[in-house]
DSSP file (Angstrom, degrees, kcal/mol; ACC not computed):
  #  RESIDUE AA STRUCTURE BP1 BP2  ACC     N-H-->O    O-->H-N    N-H-->O    O-->H-N    TCO  KAPPA ALPHA  PHI   PSI    X-CA   Y-CA   Z-CA
    1    1 A X              0   0    0      0, 0.0     8,-2.1     0, 0.0     2,-0.4   0.000 360.0 360.0 360.0 138.4    0.0    0.0    0.0
    2    2 A X  B     -A    8   0A   0      6,-0.2     6,-0.2     4,-0.1     2,-0.1  -0.797 360.0-140.9-104.2 139.2    1.3    3.4   -0.9
    3    3 A X    >   -     0   0    0      4,-1.3     3,-1.4    -2,-0.4    -1,-0.0  -0.251  39.1 -94.1 -82.8 179.5    0.8    6.6    1.2
    4    4 A X  T 3  S+     0   0    0      1,-0.3    -1,-0.1     2,-0.1    -2,-0.0   0.623 127.1  55.8 -72.1 -11.5    0.0   10.0   -0.3
    5    5 A X  T 3  S-     0   0    0      2,-0.2    -1,-0.3     0, 0.0     3,-0.1   0.158 117.5-111.2-101.7  15.5    3.8   10.7   -0.2
    6    6 A X  S <  S+     0   0    0     -3,-1.4     2,-0.5     1,-0.2    -2,-0.1   0.854  71.8 139.0  56.8  41.5    4.6    7.6   -2.3
    7    7 A X        -     0   0    0     -6,-0.0    -4,-1.3     0, 0.0     2,-0.3  -0.962  56.7-118.9-116.6 128.3    6.3    5.8    0.6
    8    8 A X  B     -A    2   0A   0     -2,-0.5     2,-0.6    -6,-0.2    -6,-0.2  -0.440  21.3-141.4 -69.9 132.0    5.6    2.2    1.0
    9    9 A X        -     0   0    0     -8,-2.1    -1,-0.1    -2,-0.3     5,-0.1  -0.803  24.0-118.3 -94.1 123.3    4.0    1.3    4.3
   10   10 A X    >   -     0   0    0     -2,-0.6     3,-1.6     1,-0.1     4,-0.3  -0.289  18.5-121.4 -59.6 143.6    5.3   -1.9    5.7
   11   11 A X  G >  S+     0   0    0      1,-0.3     3,-1.7     2,-0.2     4,-0.3   0.795 110.8  70.8 -60.9 -28.3    2.7   -4.7    6.1
   12   12 A X  G >  S+     0   0    0      1,-0.3     3,-0.9     2,-0.2    -1,-0.3   0.859  96.9  52.3 -57.5 -35.2    3.5   -4.7    9.8
   13   13 A X  G <  S+     0   0    0     -3,-1.6    -1,-0.3     1,-0.2    -2,-0.2   0.555  97.3  65.7 -81.9  -5.0    1.8   -1.3   10.1
   14   14 A X  G <   +     0   0    0     -3,-1.7    -1,-0.2    -4,-0.3    -2,-0.2   0.425  68.2 128.6 -97.8   0.7   -1.3   -2.3    8.5
   15   15 A X    X   -     0   0    0     -3,-0.9     3,-0.9    -4,-0.3     2,-0.1  -0.263  66.0-107.9 -54.4 139.4   -2.4   -4.8   11.2
   16   16 A X  T 3  S+     0   0    0      1,-0.2    -1,-0.1     3,-0.0    -2,-0.0  -0.410  92.4   6.7 -72.0 147.9   -6.0   -4.1   12.3
   17   17 A X  T 3  S+     0   0    0      1,-0.1     2,-0.5    -2,-0.1    -1,-0.2   0.593 103.5 104.1  57.8  15.2   -6.6   -2.5   15.8
   18   18 A X    <   -     0   0    0     -3,-0.9    -1,-0.1    -5,-0.1    -3,-0.1  -0.953  63.3-141.4-127.4 116.8   -3.0   -1.9   16.5
   19   19 A X     >  -     0   0    0     -2,-0.5     4,-2.1     1,-0.1     5,-0.2  -0.188  24.2-111.5 -73.1 167.9   -1.6    1.6   16.2
   20   20 A X  H  > S+     0   0    0      1,-0.2     4,-3.0     2,-0.2     5,-0.2   0.911 118.1  51.5 -60.3 -43.8    1.8    2.5   14.8
   21   21 A X  H  > S+     0   0    0      1,-0.2     4,-2.6     2,-0.2    -1,-0.2   0.924 108.3  50.8 -65.8 -40.9    3.1    3.5   18.2
   22   22 A X  H  > S+     0   0    0      2,-0.2     4,-2.7     1,-0.2    -1,-0.2   0.916 113.6  45.2 -61.6 -43.3    2.0    0.3   19.8
   23   23 A X  H  X S+     0   0    0     -4,-2.1     4,-2.3     1,-0.2    -2,-0.2   0.904 113.3  49.8 -71.7 -37.0    3.7   -1.8   17.1
   24   24 A X  H  X S+     0   0    0     -4,-3.0     4,-2.3     2,-0.2    -1,-0.2   0.875 110.0  50.2 -63.6 -36.6    6.8    0.3   17.3
   25   25 A X  H  X S+     0   0    0     -4,-2.6     4,-2.9    -5,-0.2     5,-0.2   0.947 111.9  49.7 -66.4 -46.6    6.8    0.0   21.2
   26   26 A X  H  X S+     0   0    0     -4,-2.7     4,-2.4     1,-0.2    -2,-0.2   0.918 110.8  49.0 -57.5 -42.8    6.5   -3.8   20.8
   27   27 A X  H  X S+     0   0    0     -4,-2.3     4,-2.5     1,-0.2    -1,-0.2   0.910 111.6  48.5 -63.1 -42.9    9.3   -3.9   18.3
   28   28 A X  H  X S+     0   0    0     -4,-2.3     4,-3.3     2,-0.2     5,-0.2   0.909 111.9  49.2 -62.4 -44.2   11.5   -1.8   20.6
   29   29 A X  H  X S+     0   0    0     -4,-2.9     4,-2.7     2,-0.2    -1,-0.2   0.878 111.8  48.6 -63.7 -35.3   10.8   -3.9   23.5
   30   30 A X  H  X S+     0   0    0     -4,-2.4     4,-2.5    -5,-0.2    -1,-0.2   0.899 113.1  48.0 -66.0 -41.4   11.5   -7.1   21.5
   31   31 A X  H  X S+     0   0    0     -4,-2.5     4,-2.5     2,-0.2    -2,-0.2   0.896 113.0  48.0 -68.5 -39.3   14.7   -5.5   20.3
   32   32 A X  H  X S+     0   0    0     -4,-3.3     4,-3.2     2,-0.2    -2,-0.2   0.908 111.1  50.2 -68.4 -38.9   15.7   -4.5   23.8
   33   33 A X  H  X S+     0   0    0     -4,-2.7     4,-2.7    -5,-0.2    -2,-0.2   0.939 112.1  47.6 -60.2 -43.5   14.9   -7.9   25.2
   34   34 A X  H  X S+     0   0    0     -4,-2.5     4,-2.1     2,-0.2    -2,-0.2   0.909 111.8  51.3 -61.4 -41.9   17.0   -9.5   22.4
   35   35 A X  H  X S+     0   0    0     -4,-2.5     4,-2.7     2,-0.2     5,-0.2   0.949 109.9  49.7 -60.3 -51.4   19.8   -6.9   23.2
   36   36 A X  H  X S+     0   0    0     -4,-3.2     4,-2.5     1,-0.2    55,-0.3   0.900 111.3  48.5 -54.7 -45.7   19.6   -7.9   26.9
   37   37 A X  H  X S+     0   0    0     -4,-2.7     4,-1.4     2,-0.2    -1,-0.2   0.887 110.1  51.7 -60.8 -39.3   19.8  -11.6   26.1
   38   38 A X  H  <>S+     0   0    0     -4,-2.1     5,-2.3     2,-0.2     3,-0.3   0.923 111.8  47.2 -65.8 -44.6   22.9  -10.9   23.7
   39   39 A X  H ><5S+     0   0    0     -4,-2.7     3,-2.6     1,-0.2    -2,-0.2   0.914 106.0  57.4 -63.2 -42.0   24.6   -9.0   26.5
   40   40 A X  H 3<5S+     0   0    0     -4,-2.5    -1,-0.2     1,-0.3    -2,-0.2   0.836 106.0  52.1 -57.5 -33.7   23.8  -11.8   29.0
   41   41 A X  T 3<5S-     0   0    0     -4,-1.4    -1,-0.3    -3,-0.3    -2,-0.2   0.346 128.2 -99.1 -81.6   2.7   25.7  -14.1   26.5
   42   42 A X  T < 5 +     0   0    0     -3,-2.6     2,-0.7     1,-0.3    -3,-0.2   0.568  64.3 159.9  94.2   8.0   28.7  -11.8   26.5
   43   43 A X     >< -     0   0    0     -5,-2.3     4,-1.5     1,-0.2    -1,-0.3  -0.569  19.6-171.4 -74.6 109.8   28.1   -9.9   23.2
   44   44 A X  H  > S+     0   0    0     -2,-0.7     4,-2.0     2,-0.2    -1,-0.2   0.800  83.4  58.1 -73.7 -29.6   30.2   -6.7   23.6
   45   45 A X  H  > S+     0   0    0      2,-0.2     4,-1.8     1,-0.2    -1,-0.2   0.915 107.3  46.8 -61.7 -45.7   28.6   -5.2   20.5
   46   46 A X  H  > S+     0   0    0      1,-0.2     4,-2.5     2,-0.2    -2,-0.2   0.889 110.3  54.4 -65.4 -37.6   25.2   -5.5   22.0
   47   47 A X  H  X S+     0   0    0     -4,-1.5     4,-2.5     1,-0.2    -2,-0.2   0.883 106.6  50.7 -61.1 -39.9   26.6   -4.0   25.2
   48   48 A X  H  X S+     0   0    0     -4,-2.0     4,-2.5     2,-0.2     5,-0.2   0.877 108.9  53.4 -69.3 -37.2   27.9   -0.9   23.3
   49   49 A X  H  X S+     0   0    0     -4,-1.8     4,-2.4     2,-0.2    -2,-0.2   0.926 111.3  44.1 -55.2 -50.4   24.5   -0.5   21.7
   50   50 A X  H  X S+     0   0    0     -4,-2.5     4,-2.3     2,-0.2    -2,-0.2   0.916 111.7  53.5 -63.4 -42.9   22.9   -0.4   25.1
   51   51 A X  H  X S+     0   0    0     -4,-2.5     4,-1.6     1,-0.2    -2,-0.2   0.923 112.3  44.4 -58.6 -46.0   25.5    1.9   26.5
   52   52 A X  H  < S+     0   0    0     -4,-2.5     4,-0.5     1,-0.2    -1,-0.2   0.903 113.6  51.3 -68.2 -38.4   25.0    4.3   23.6
   53   53 A X  H  < S+     0   0    0     -4,-2.4     4,-0.2    -5,-0.2    -2,-0.2   0.862 122.8  28.0 -62.6 -37.2   21.2    4.1   23.9
   54   54 A X  H  X S+     0   0    0     -4,-2.3     4,-2.5    -5,-0.1     5,-0.3   0.464  89.7  97.3-110.0  -5.3   21.1    4.7   27.6
   55   55 A X  H  X S+     0   0    0     -4,-1.6     4,-2.9     1,-0.2     5,-0.3   0.937  89.0  45.5 -54.7 -51.6   24.2    6.9   28.4
   56   56 A X  H  > S+     0   0    0     -4,-0.5     4,-2.5     1,-0.2    -1,-0.2   0.894 113.2  49.9 -64.5 -38.5   22.2   10.2   28.3
   57   57 A X  H  > S+     0   0    0     -4,-0.2     4,-1.7     2,-0.2    -1,-0.2   0.899 114.9  42.4 -67.4 -39.4   19.4    8.9   30.4
   58   58 A X  H  X S+     0   0    0     -4,-2.5     4,-2.9     2,-0.2     5,-0.2   0.905 114.8  49.9 -73.0 -41.6   21.6    7.5   33.1
   59   59 A X  H  X S+     0   0    0     -4,-2.9     4,-2.9    -5,-0.3     5,-0.2   0.929 112.1  49.9 -60.0 -42.6   23.9   10.6   33.1
   60   60 A X  H  X S+     0   0    0     -4,-2.5     4,-2.1    -5,-0.3    -1,-0.2   0.901 110.7  48.0 -62.4 -40.7   20.8   12.8   33.4
   61   61 A X  H  X S+     0   0    0     -4,-1.7     4,-2.3     2,-0.2    -1,-0.2   0.929 113.8  47.9 -65.8 -46.3   19.4   10.9   36.2
   62   62 A X  H  X S+     0   0    0     -4,-2.9     4,-3.1     1,-0.2     5,-0.4   0.895 111.8  49.7 -62.6 -39.8   22.8   11.0   38.0
   63   63 A X  H  X S+     0   0    0     -4,-2.9     4,-2.5    -5,-0.2    -1,-0.2   0.899 108.6  51.8 -65.9 -40.7   23.2   14.6   37.4
   64   64 A X  H  < S+     0   0    0     -4,-2.1    -2,-0.2    -5,-0.2    -1,-0.2   0.889 117.5  40.1 -59.1 -43.9   19.7   15.3   38.8
   65   65 A X  H  < S+     0   0    0     -4,-2.3    -2,-0.2     1,-0.1    -1,-0.2   0.861 126.8  30.9 -80.9 -35.7   20.5   13.3   42.0
   66   66 A X  H  < S-     0   0    0     -4,-3.1    -3,-0.2    -5,-0.2    -2,-0.2   0.779  83.0-146.1 -94.0 -26.3   24.2   14.5   42.5
   67   67 A X     <  +     0   0    0     -4,-2.5     2,-0.4    -5,-0.4    -4,-0.1   0.649  69.9 102.8  68.0  13.3   24.1   18.1   41.1
   68   68 A X     >  -     0   0    0     -6,-0.3     4,-2.6    -5,-0.1     5,-0.2  -0.986  62.3-155.1-132.9 122.9   27.7   17.5   40.0
   69   69 A X  H  > S+     0   0    0     -2,-0.4     4,-2.1     2,-0.2     5,-0.2   0.864  99.3  49.9 -63.7 -33.2   28.7   16.7   36.3
   70   70 A X  H  > S+     0   0    0      2,-0.2     4,-2.5     1,-0.2     5,-0.2   0.974 112.8  43.3 -69.8 -52.8   31.8   15.0   37.5
   71   71 A X  H  > S+     0   0    0      1,-0.2     4,-2.6     2,-0.2    -2,-0.2   0.857 114.1  53.9 -57.2 -39.4   30.1   12.8   40.1
   72   72 A X  H  X S+     0   0    0     -4,-2.6     4,-2.7     2,-0.2    -1,-0.2   0.917 109.8  47.1 -61.9 -46.2   27.3   12.1   37.4
   73   73 A X  H  X S+     0   0    0     -4,-2.1     4,-1.9     2,-0.2    -2,-0.2   0.926 114.2  45.9 -61.8 -46.1   29.9   10.9   34.9
   74   74 A X  H  X S+     0   0    0     -4,-2.5     4,-2.5     2,-0.2    -2,-0.2   0.922 112.9  50.2 -62.2 -43.6   31.6    8.7   37.4
   75   75 A X  H  X S+     0   0    0     -4,-2.6     4,-2.1    -5,-0.2    -2,-0.2   0.905 109.4  52.3 -60.8 -45.0   28.4    7.3   38.6
   76   76 A X  H  X S+     0   0    0     -4,-2.7     4,-2.0     2,-0.2    -1,-0.2   0.853 109.4  48.0 -65.1 -36.9   27.3    6.6   35.0
   77   77 A X  H  X S+     0   0    0     -4,-1.9     4,-2.1     1,-0.2    -1,-0.2   0.913 111.7  50.6 -68.6 -41.3   30.5    4.7   34.3
   78   78 A X  H  X S+     0   0    0     -4,-2.5     4,-2.1     1,-0.2    -2,-0.2   0.885 109.1  52.3 -65.1 -32.9   30.1    2.7   37.5
   79   79 A X  H  X S+     0   0    0     -4,-2.1     4,-2.5     1,-0.2    -1,-0.2   0.932 109.2  47.5 -71.5 -41.6   26.5    1.8   36.6
   80   80 A X  H  X S+     0   0    0     -4,-2.0     4,-1.8     1,-0.2    -1,-0.2   0.810 110.5  52.8 -68.9 -25.8   27.4    0.5   33.2
   81   81 A X  H  X S+     0   0    0     -4,-2.1     4,-2.8     2,-0.2    -1,-0.2   0.924 109.5  49.9 -68.5 -41.1   30.3   -1.5   34.7
   82   82 A X  H  X S+     0   0    0     -4,-2.1     4,-1.9     1,-0.2    -2,-0.2   0.866 108.3  52.7 -63.7 -40.2   27.6   -2.9   37.1
   83   83 A X  H  < S+     0   0    0     -4,-2.5    -1,-0.2     2,-0.2    -2,-0.2   0.913 113.0  44.2 -62.4 -42.2   25.4   -3.8   34.2
   84   84 A X  H >< S+     0   0    0     -4,-1.8     3,-1.2     1,-0.2    -2,-0.2   0.914 113.6  49.5 -71.3 -42.0   28.2   -5.7   32.5
   85   85 A X  H 3< S+     0   0    0     -4,-2.8     3,-0.3     1,-0.2    -1,-0.2   0.819 119.7  38.3 -63.0 -30.9   29.3   -7.4   35.7
   86   86 A X  T >< S+     0   0    0     -4,-1.9     3,-2.2    -5,-0.2     4,-0.4   0.049  77.0 125.3-108.7  26.7   25.7   -8.5   36.4
   87   87 A X  G X   +     0   0    0     -3,-1.2     3,-1.3     1,-0.3     4,-0.4   0.737  60.4  72.0 -59.7 -24.9   24.8   -9.2   32.8
   88   88 A X  G 3  S+     0   0    0      1,-0.3    -1,-0.3    -3,-0.3     3,-0.3   0.769  97.4  53.5 -64.6 -21.5   23.6  -12.8   33.6
   89   89 A X  G X  S+     0   0    0     -3,-2.2     3,-1.5     1,-0.2     4,-0.3   0.616  84.7  90.8 -87.9 -10.5   20.6  -11.1   35.4
   90   90 A X  G X  S+     0   0    0     -3,-1.3     3,-2.4    -4,-0.4   -53,-0.2   0.850  73.4  62.9 -58.2 -41.0   19.6   -9.1   32.3
   91   91 A X  G 3  S+     0   0    0     -4,-0.4    -1,-0.3   -55,-0.3   -54,-0.1   0.778 100.6  55.6 -58.1 -21.2   17.1  -11.5   30.6
   92   92 A X  G <  S+     0   0    0     -3,-1.5     2,-0.5    -4,-0.1    -1,-0.3   0.501  83.7 105.2 -86.6  -2.5   14.9  -11.3   33.7
   93   93 A X    <   +     0   0    0     -3,-2.4     3,-0.2    -4,-0.3   -57,-0.1  -0.696  42.0 178.7 -84.9 126.0   14.6   -7.5   33.4
   94   94 A X  S    S+     0   0    0     -2,-0.5     2,-0.5     1,-0.2    -1,-0.2   0.809  76.8  31.8 -91.3 -36.9   11.3   -6.3   32.1
   95   95 A X     >  -     0   0    0      1,-0.1     4,-2.4     2,-0.0     3,-0.3  -0.808  64.3-176.4-128.5  90.7   11.8   -2.6   32.2
   96   96 A X  H  > S+     0   0    0     -2,-0.5     4,-2.7     1,-0.2     5,-0.2   0.797  81.3  54.9 -63.3 -33.8   15.3   -1.7   31.6
   97   97 A X  H  > S+     0   0    0      2,-0.2     4,-2.5     1,-0.2    -1,-0.2   0.938 111.0  45.9 -60.6 -46.3   14.9    2.1   32.1
   98   98 A X  H  > S+     0   0    0     -3,-0.3     4,-2.4     2,-0.2    -2,-0.2   0.917 111.3  53.9 -65.8 -43.7   13.4    1.5   35.6
   99   99 A X  H  X S+     0   0    0     -4,-2.4     4,-1.9     1,-0.2    -2,-0.2   0.938 110.4  47.0 -56.7 -47.9   16.2   -1.0   36.3
  100  100 A X  H  X S+     0   0    0     -4,-2.7     4,-2.6     1,-0.2    -2,-0.2   0.923 110.5  50.3 -60.3 -44.0   18.8    1.6   35.5
  101  101 A X  H  X S+     0   0    0     -4,-2.5     4,-2.5     1,-0.2    -1,-0.2   0.863 108.3  54.1 -68.7 -32.9   17.2    4.3   37.5
  102  102 A X  H  X S+     0   0    0     -4,-2.4     4,-2.4     2,-0.2    -1,-0.2   0.915 109.4  47.1 -62.3 -43.4   17.0    2.0   40.5
  103  103 A X  H  X S+     0   0    0     -4,-1.9     4,-2.6     2,-0.2     5,-0.2   0.909 112.2  52.2 -62.2 -42.6   20.8    1.3   40.2
  104  104 A X  H  X S+     0   0    0     -4,-2.6     4,-2.3     1,-0.2    -2,-0.2   0.963 112.3  45.1 -55.6 -54.3   21.4    5.1   39.9
  105  105 A X  H  X S+     0   0    0     -4,-2.5     4,-2.2     1,-0.2    -1,-0.2   0.847 113.0  47.7 -62.9 -39.2   19.4    5.8   42.9
  106  106 A X  H  X S+     0   0    0     -4,-2.4     4,-2.4     2,-0.2    -1,-0.2   0.899 113.3  48.8 -70.8 -39.8   20.9    3.1   45.0
  107  107 A X  H  X S+     0   0    0     -4,-2.6     4,-2.4     2,-0.2    -2,-0.2   0.883 109.3  52.5 -67.1 -37.5   24.5    4.0   44.0
  108  108 A X  H  X S+     0   0    0     -4,-2.3     4,-2.7    -5,-0.2     5,-0.2   0.964 111.6  47.8 -60.8 -54.2   23.8    7.7   44.8
  109  109 A X  H  X S+     0   0    0     -4,-2.2     4,-2.5     1,-0.2    -2,-0.2   0.897 112.2  49.0 -54.9 -41.4   22.6    6.7   48.3
  110  110 A X  H  X S+     0   0    0     -4,-2.4     4,-2.4     2,-0.2    -1,-0.2   0.892 111.2  49.3 -63.8 -39.6   25.6    4.6   48.8
  111  111 A X  H  X S+     0   0    0     -4,-2.4     4,-2.1     2,-0.2    -2,-0.2   0.905 112.5  46.9 -65.9 -43.5   27.9    7.3   47.8
  112  112 A X  H  X S+     0   0    0     -4,-2.7     4,-2.0     2,-0.2     5,-0.2   0.909 112.6  51.4 -62.4 -46.2   26.2    9.9   50.1
  113  113 A X  H  X S+     0   0    0     -4,-2.5     4,-1.7    -5,-0.2    -2,-0.2   0.895 112.2  44.2 -61.6 -43.8   26.3    7.4   53.0
  114  114 A X  H  < S+     0   0    0     -4,-2.4    -1,-0.2     1,-0.2    -2,-0.2   0.851 114.1  50.1 -71.2 -36.6   30.0    6.6   52.6
  115  115 A X  H >< S+     0   0    0     -4,-2.1     3,-0.6    -5,-0.2    -1,-0.2   0.847 110.8  48.5 -73.9 -29.8   30.9   10.2   52.2
  116  116 A X  H 3< S+     0   0    0     -4,-2.0    -2,-0.2     1,-0.2    -1,-0.2   0.898 114.7  45.0 -73.8 -40.9   29.0   11.4   55.2
  117  117 A X  T 3< S+     0   0    0     -4,-1.7    -1,-0.2    -5,-0.2    -2,-0.2   0.179  82.7 130.2 -97.1  23.0   30.4    8.7   57.5
  118  118 A X  S X  S-     0   0    0     -3,-0.6     3,-1.1    -4,-0.1     4,-0.3  -0.310  70.5-115.9 -64.1 155.1   34.1    9.0   56.4
  119  119 A X  G >  S+     0   0    0      1,-0.3     3,-1.4     2,-0.2     4,-0.4   0.844 116.5  62.4 -61.8 -34.6   36.8    9.3   59.1
  120  120 A X  G 3  S+     0   0    0      1,-0.3     4,-0.3     2,-0.1    -1,-0.3   0.688 103.4  49.0 -68.8 -19.1   37.6   12.7   57.8
  121  121 A X  G <> S+     0   0    0     -3,-1.1     4,-3.0     1,-0.1    -1,-0.3   0.428  83.0 100.0 -92.4  -6.0   34.0   13.8   58.7
  122  122 A X  H <> S+     0   0    0     -3,-1.4     4,-2.7    -4,-0.3     5,-0.2   0.915  81.8  46.0 -52.3 -53.1   34.2   12.4   62.2
  123  123 A X  H  > S+     0   0    0     -4,-0.4     4,-2.5     1,-0.2    -1,-0.2   0.895 112.8  50.3 -59.2 -43.9   34.9   15.8   63.9
  124  124 A X  H  > S+     0   0    0     -4,-0.3     4,-3.1     1,-0.2     5,-0.2   0.947 112.8  46.3 -60.4 -51.2   32.2   17.6   62.0
  125  125 A X  H  X S+     0   0    0     -4,-3.0     4,-2.3     2,-0.2    -2,-0.2   0.886 111.3  50.7 -65.5 -34.7   29.6   14.9   62.9
  126  126 A X  H  X S+     0   0    0     -4,-2.7     4,-1.7    -5,-0.2    -1,-0.2   0.948 115.0  44.8 -61.5 -47.8   30.5   14.8   66.5
  127  127 A X  H  X S+     0   0    0     -4,-2.5     4,-0.7     1,-0.2    -2,-0.2   0.895 111.9  52.2 -54.5 -43.0   30.2   18.6   66.7
  128  128 A X  H >< S+     0   0    0     -4,-3.1     3,-0.6     1,-0.2    -1,-0.2   0.917 113.8  41.4 -62.9 -45.4   27.0   18.6   64.8
  129  129 A X  H 3< S+     0   0    0     -4,-2.3    -1,-0.2     1,-0.2    -2,-0.2   0.736 116.1  49.9 -80.6 -20.3   25.3   16.1   67.0
  130  130 A X  H 3< S+     0   0    0     -4,-1.7    -1,-0.2    -5,-0.2    -2,-0.2   0.425  81.7 124.9 -93.6  -0.2   26.7   17.7   70.2
  131  131 A X    <<  -     0   0    0     -4,-0.7     2,-0.6    -3,-0.6    -3,-0.0  -0.366  49.6-152.6 -61.6 129.5   25.7   21.1   69.2
  132  132 A X        -     0   0    0     -2,-0.1    -2,-0.1     0, 0.0    -1,-0.1  -0.940  23.2-113.1-107.1 122.4   23.5   22.8   71.8
  133  133 A X        -     0   0    0     -2,-0.6     2,-0.1     1,-0.1     0, 0.0  -0.233  33.7-126.3 -52.2 129.1   21.1   25.3   70.6
  134  134 A X        -     0   0    0      1,-0.1    -1,-0.1     2,-0.1     2,-0.1  -0.352  22.0-106.5 -75.4 158.7   21.9   28.8   71.8
  135  135 A X     >  -     0   0    0      1,-0.1     4,-2.5    -2,-0.1     5,-0.2  -0.374  37.6-103.8 -75.1 163.9   19.5   31.0   73.7
  136  136 A X  H  > S+     0   0    0      1,-0.2     4,-2.4     2,-0.2     5,-0.2   0.845 123.6  54.5 -59.7 -34.9   18.1   34.0   71.6
  137  137 A X  H  > S+     0   0    0      2,-0.2     4,-2.2     1,-0.2    -1,-0.2   0.901 107.7  48.4 -66.9 -39.9   20.4   36.3   73.5
  138  138 A X  H  > S+     0   0    0      2,-0.2     4,-2.9     1,-0.2     5,-0.2   0.918 110.8  50.7 -63.9 -44.1   23.5   34.2   72.6
  139  139 A X  H  X S+     0   0    0     -4,-2.5     4,-2.5     2,-0.2    -2,-0.2   0.925 110.3  49.9 -60.4 -43.6   22.4   34.1   68.9
  140  140 A X  H  X S+     0   0    0     -4,-2.4     4,-3.1     1,-0.2     5,-0.2   0.944 111.3  49.5 -60.9 -44.9   22.0   38.0   68.9
  141  141 A X  H  X S+     0   0    0     -4,-2.2     4,-2.5     1,-0.2    -2,-0.2   0.920 111.0  49.1 -62.8 -44.6   25.5   38.4   70.5
  142  142 A X  H  X S+     0   0    0     -4,-2.9     4,-2.4     2,-0.2    -1,-0.2   0.889 111.4  49.7 -66.1 -37.0   27.0   36.1   67.9
  143  143 A X  H  X S+     0   0    0     -4,-2.5     4,-2.3    -5,-0.2    -2,-0.2   0.957 111.9  47.4 -62.2 -50.4   25.3   37.9   65.1
  144  144 A X  H  X S+     0   0    0     -4,-3.1     4,-2.3     1,-0.2    -2,-0.2   0.898 111.1  51.1 -60.0 -38.3   26.5   41.2   66.4
  145  145 A X  H  X S+     0   0    0     -4,-2.5     4,-2.5    -5,-0.2    -1,-0.2   0.922 110.0  51.1 -63.5 -42.3   30.0   39.9   66.9
  146  146 A X  H  X S+     0   0    0     -4,-2.4     4,-2.4     1,-0.2    -2,-0.2   0.877 109.0  50.6 -61.0 -38.3   29.9   38.6   63.3
  147  147 A X  H  X S+     0   0    0     -4,-2.3     4,-2.1     2,-0.2    -1,-0.2   0.885 110.9  48.8 -63.3 -43.9   28.8   42.0   62.0
  148  148 A X  H  X S+     0   0    0     -4,-2.3     4,-1.2     2,-0.2    -2,-0.2   0.877 112.5  47.4 -61.5 -40.6   31.7   43.7   63.9
  149  149 A X  H  < S+     0   0    0     -4,-2.5     3,-0.4     1,-0.2    -2,-0.2   0.926 113.2  48.4 -69.4 -43.0   34.3   41.3   62.6
  150  150 A X  H  < S+     0   0    0     -4,-2.4    -2,-0.2     1,-0.2    -1,-0.2   0.881 111.0  51.2 -65.1 -36.0   32.9   41.7   59.0
  151  151 A X  H  <        0   0    0     -4,-2.1    -1,-0.2     1,-0.2    -2,-0.2   0.760 360.0 360.0 -71.2 -26.2   32.9   45.6   59.4
  152  152 A X     <        0   0    0     -4,-1.2    -1,-0.2    -3,-0.4    -2,-0.2   0.462 360.0 360.0 -77.7 360.0   36.6   45.5   60.6
């Protein structure tokens, strides 16, 4: 069948009661599942395709969560290494975008947790949790002293 622009419409698109978008989505899902199975079998070319397809999405999520381009880039690399290291689990993944976002979120939480509880932050944490709230008079005196120091 020809469209008004003289472009042949594949028979796949002519199926009744199934929209073009639904068919395209099914094809992409099938392609993604095939890609995941190929990666699980050690196919580095398939891994490269997955990497290129999802890099921007993973980096964007990492940037959104970390607010740091450098951390987001490092995080993205770590995530794709995890995907490769755990490739045997990929055939069971039904929604790869959600799977990736979960990995991003978990790695960011791990990163924050480890950076907060480093030995170098020990003094800060001890002081933070031992801090006694000052009275309003003490706060006013501190503010005035800060203003005097700043003016000097």
